[in-house]
N, C-alpha and C positions, 0 to 999 in steps of 0.2 A: 677382866672383862668389864665394860662400862655397863652400868645398870641404869637404864632409862625407863622412866615410867611410861606405861602404855598410853596414858592420856596425852603425853607430849608427842608421841609418834602419830596418834590419831589426829591431833591438832595440826601437826606438820603436814600430814597427808591431805587433810581438808584445806589447809592454806595453799598448798601447791595446786590442788584441784580447782580452788577458787581463782587463783591467778591464771591458770590455763583457761578456765571457762570465761573469765573476764576478757582475756586476750582474744579468744575465739569469737565470742558474741558481742564484743564492744564495737566492732567495725574497724579496729585499728589496722586490720589486715586487708580491708577493702580499699579500692582505689579512691582517690580524692573525688568527692561528688562534684565539685566545681569543674575539675578537669574532665570528668566523665560527661557532664552536661554539655560542656563546650565541644567535646568530641562528637557527641550525638547531634548537637546543633549544626556543626560543620558538615557531618555526614548527611543530615537532612537537607541542608542547603545544596549540597552536591547532587543529591537525588532529585531535588526540585529542578535544578538547572538541567540535568540530564533529561528529565521528563519534558521540560519546555523545549529542549532541542528535538526530542522525538516528536512532539506535537508539531513543531515547525516543519520537520521533515515530512510528516504525514500530510500536512496541508500542501506542501510543495508537490508531493506525489499525486494528491487529489487534483490539483490544478493541472498537472501534466496529463492525468487521465481524462479530465474534462476537455482539454485541448485535443487529445487523441480521438475522443468521441466526436468532436466537431469535425476533425479531419476525416474521419471515417464517413460521417454524414455528407461532407462535401464530395468525397470520392464516390459514394453511393449515388449522389445526385448527378455527378458527371457521367457515371456509367449508365444511369437511366436515360439521361439526355442522349448519349451516344446510341443507346439501344433504340430510342424513339427515332433518331436521325436515320439509323440503319433501316428501320421498318419503313420510314417514309421513302428512303432511297429505293428499297425493293419495290414498293408500290409504284413509284415513279417509273422505274425500269420496266415493270410489267405493263403499265399503261402505255409507255413509249413503244414497247414491243408490239402491242396490239395496234397502235396507230401506224407503226411502220408496216405491219402486215396489211392493214387496210389500204394504205397508200400504195404499196406494191401491187395489191390486187387491182386497185383503180388504174394504175399505170399499165398493168398487164391488159386490163379490159380496153383501155384507150389504144394501146398498141395493136391489140387484136382487131379492134374496130377499124383502124387505119389500114390494116392489111386487107380487110374485106372490101374496102372501097366505100365505106359509109361516110 
């Protein structure tokens, strides 16, 4: 059997542990920081573009809603005008009915007076 001094075994174990620690903590297993920064920059650019698109879409929707509100206002104005016109027509019809009734009464009185010989 080979007789190895314990100092050499301990030194070898420490050397292996040091190599493993160096490999783990030195960052050699991490991705390249330049590539990672470019990837992040690219993703941020994409996110900014998407947010700009969302803002443009929101502005377009707001403009459409503003136009809808104006249209509803125009419709409301038209309905109010039609209602006013209808009220005026009802008043005119009522006044006309009263005048027609008065005229018919006057004609009736005239006819009745002519029959009496006045």
